[in-house]
Each structure stands twice: as C-alpha cells, then as structure tokens.
N, C-alpha and C positions, 0 to 999 in steps of 0.2 A: 167908132162903131158903137151901137147900143142894142141891147137885147132885153126883153122882159119889161115889166111895168110895176115891180114890187115897190114897197115903201122904202126898203133899205137898198142903197146903191153900193155896188162893189166895183172898184177900179182894178183893172188888170194891166200889168206892165211887163211886156216881153223883154227878152234879153238881147245882147249884142248879136247881130246877124239873124235875129229872130223876127217874128211878126205876130200880130194879134191872133191870127187863125190857129196858131199852135195851141191856144187855149180852148179849142172847140169842145173837147169832152167836158171840160170844167164849166164852160158856159152853159152847156145843156143841163148839167146837174144843178147849177145855181138858179137858172130860170125855172126849172121844174120845182125847185124848193121855194119859189116866190121872190127871188131877188131880182133887182134890176142890175144889169151888168154894162159897164162902159170900158172901152179900150181904144187903142189907136196904134197905127204903125208910125214909129218914130222916123224923123228925117233920115233918108238914105236907107230905109228898111221897108220891106213889104211893098205896098202900093204907093208909098210916099216918095216925093221927089227929093232931090238933094244928093250930095256926094260926101259931105262931112257932117259929123254930129258928135256930141259928147253928152254927158249925163245932165248937164244943165237943160238940154232940150226935153228930156224926160220929165224933169221937175217942172219946167214951165208949162208943158202940156198938162200935167196933173193939176197945176194951179188953175189953168184956164177951164179945165173940165169941172173942177170944183165950183168955179164961178157959175158955170152953166147948169150943173146938176145938183148943187148943194153938197153938204158934208157927206163924205163917204163913210159907210159903216165899216168897211174894211178895204185895205189895199193889199193886193196879191202880186208878187213879183217873181219872175223866174230869172236866175243867173244874174246878169248885170241889172236886170229889172228889179231883182230882189234888193240890191243895194240902193237903187233909186227909190224903191218903196220905203226902205228904212230911212233914207235921207229926207224924203218928202214928209213922212210922218213926224220926224224930229224937228222939222223946220217950218214949212209953210202950208202943209196939207194935213190938218189934224184928222185923226181917225180913232176908232175903238180898237181895231185889230190889224196887225200886219202878219202876212204869211210870206215867209222867205223860202223859196224852193230853189235848191241847187245854187245858193247864193254865197255871199261873203259879207263880212262886217265892215270892210274898208276897201277902197280902191287899190290899196297896196297889194292885196291878195291877187287881183287880176294882173297887175304889173309883174308880180313875181311869177305867176303861172306863164305869162307871155315870155318872160325871160328864160324860164326853165324849158319851155317847149322849143324855143329856138336856140337854146344853149348859148346865150349871150354872155360875153365876158363881163367881169365886174365893172370895168370902166364904161362899157356900153350901157349897162343897167343904170349906173349913176347918171349918165347923160339923159337917158330915157326918162327917169324919174323927174329930173329937173325940167325937161321939156313938157312933161305931163302937168306939173304944177304950173308952169308958165302958161300953158293953154287955158287952164282953169282960172288963172289970175290969182293964185293963192300961194302963200309960203307953207312950210311944213306945219306950223302951228295951226294956220287957218284950214289946211287940208284935214287935219285931225278933228278940229272942232266941228267942221261942217259935214264931213263924210264918214267919220269913224263911229260906228254904233256900239262898239265895245268900250272905248274910252269915254264916250258920251252917249249913254243908253237912251232908249225911247222914254218918253214921259211916263210917269208912274201909272197913269190911267190906261195905258195901251198894253193889250195882251199880244203875245207873239206865238206863232206856230212856225217851227223850223223844220224843214223837210229836206233830206239829202240822202242820196244813194251811197252806200259804202264803197261801191266800185266806180264812182264818178272819176273818170280819167281827165276830164277837161277842167274841173274845179274840185279838187279834193275837199273832204268835209271838215278839215281841221278848223277852218274859220267859222263854220256853222256851229261846231261844238263850243267854240269860244263864245259865240253869240248867245247860244242857249244858256250857258253857264252864267253869263253876265246878267241875264234877265231871270234868274232862278226865282221860282215862286209864281211867276206869271208867264212862263214860257213852256210850251210842249214841244217835244222832239220826236220826230218820226224818221227813222233810218231804214230805208228800203234796201233790197238786195236784187241786183241784176237788171236794173232799169237804166242805169247810166245817167247822163246829164240831161237828156231831152225826153226820152220815152217815159221818164218819171211823171210827166204831165198827164199821161194817159193811164197811170196805174190806179186800179180800183181802190187800193188802200189809201192812196193820196187823196183821191176825190172824196172818199168817205171822211177822212180826217179834216179836210177843209170845210166840208158841210157841217160837220159836228162842231168845229171851232166857231164858225160863224153863227150857227144857231145858238150855241151857248153864250156867245157875246151878246146876241140879240136879247136873250132872256135876261141876262144880267143888266143890260141897259134898261129894259122895261121895268125890272124890279127896282132899280135905282130911281127911275122917274116916279114910280108908284110910291116909293118911300118918301120922296121929297114932297 
C-alpha cells in the first residue's frame, strides 16, 4: 500500500495478527505533513494469502520495498512489527529513524509473554525456544546478533522513539524501557496511560510524538547535507 507523494518515505510495519489498516490515523497525519507512506499486509495477515509466516518475511518485504521506493527516512513498527523495524534498521534496511510502538528489543520477550499467557511449564518453554531458533535457522548466538537490539544496538546515526502504554497487558513495557536506556542520548520515550496494546496507535499524544520525531529527523538530515 502507498499513500502521499512527499520526498521522504516512511515504512510502516504492523504486528502479529495485525494489518496495515491499523495505521490509518497515523497515515492520515503523515500524509498531511507531506510524507509518502508505504506499508503491506504480511503473509497470513490482512488481505495477504498464506498460512505461515515469521519475521524473515517482514524483513524481506522491507528490503523489496526499499528497492522499489528508495531509502526510507523512517521505519515505524507496532508490536512484533517494532522488533522487525529494529532488526531491519540494524541489518539490511538503513534509515534515519526508528519508531517502536508497543514493541520489544528481542524475540525472547515475545516467547516469554506467550509462555506466561499460556502458563507453560519450564520444559515446554525450553522446547519452544529451541524450535523457534530452529525455524529461523539460527543458534542462540546468531539469534542475539541478528535480532537483539539491546545487546546489538542501532547504528550510531539512527535516532529512536520508543512508545509504550504503562498498562499494556499483551506486551509489558519492560523491554521498551531497556531499549530506551540502551540508546540513551538518541532515544525519546513516550509512556501513555490507558490505551493498551493496540488503541495506542490512535492516541493523539502518540501521533503528535511521531510527527515531531520525523520532522526533527528531517531537519537534522537537511542541516547535515547543508553542512557537507
């Protein structure tokens, strides 16, 4: 999906069991501020076909869209999409800014929350973690190097906005706080109240913070280019 025709392009990455249309309020704000916006429904999500998917599909889609649209000025992700945004920016999809909404710094946080929600015993959690790594084709070290944005932070040139609701019951904000602390000096933190995991995407304070973050990054980039 694509909206707007501005010079700076923003990529939106939805979360697990989500879809691009969840970003509708943010898309309207971004287009009104002169940004071009690109997004997609991941396999087995929204209007896309398929029955199985994993984060590699999010990353590959981001890479293909980068080839089609050029370098993204910002990548914004929600929940699982926030982790995908962090991973893409650290590996194969360079950008100026990452916005992580209701996200986590590592896949381990999602595995732990799944285990907590279903009250899995320790042995089952261990087997699930192993099968998770096997599906991605990585060992523990490779999982950390590729997907852990706390142990392996974003490049120094990338700014970060971390947004999380204090009462998020689906993904508690502990990992977001770690992510913000790791990127101290180039990370902003917005903690909302009462919006939960998904409604946060419609919160006025969040929309305002995202626009402010992206406009600030755009001014900084222009100043850098002017100085060079």
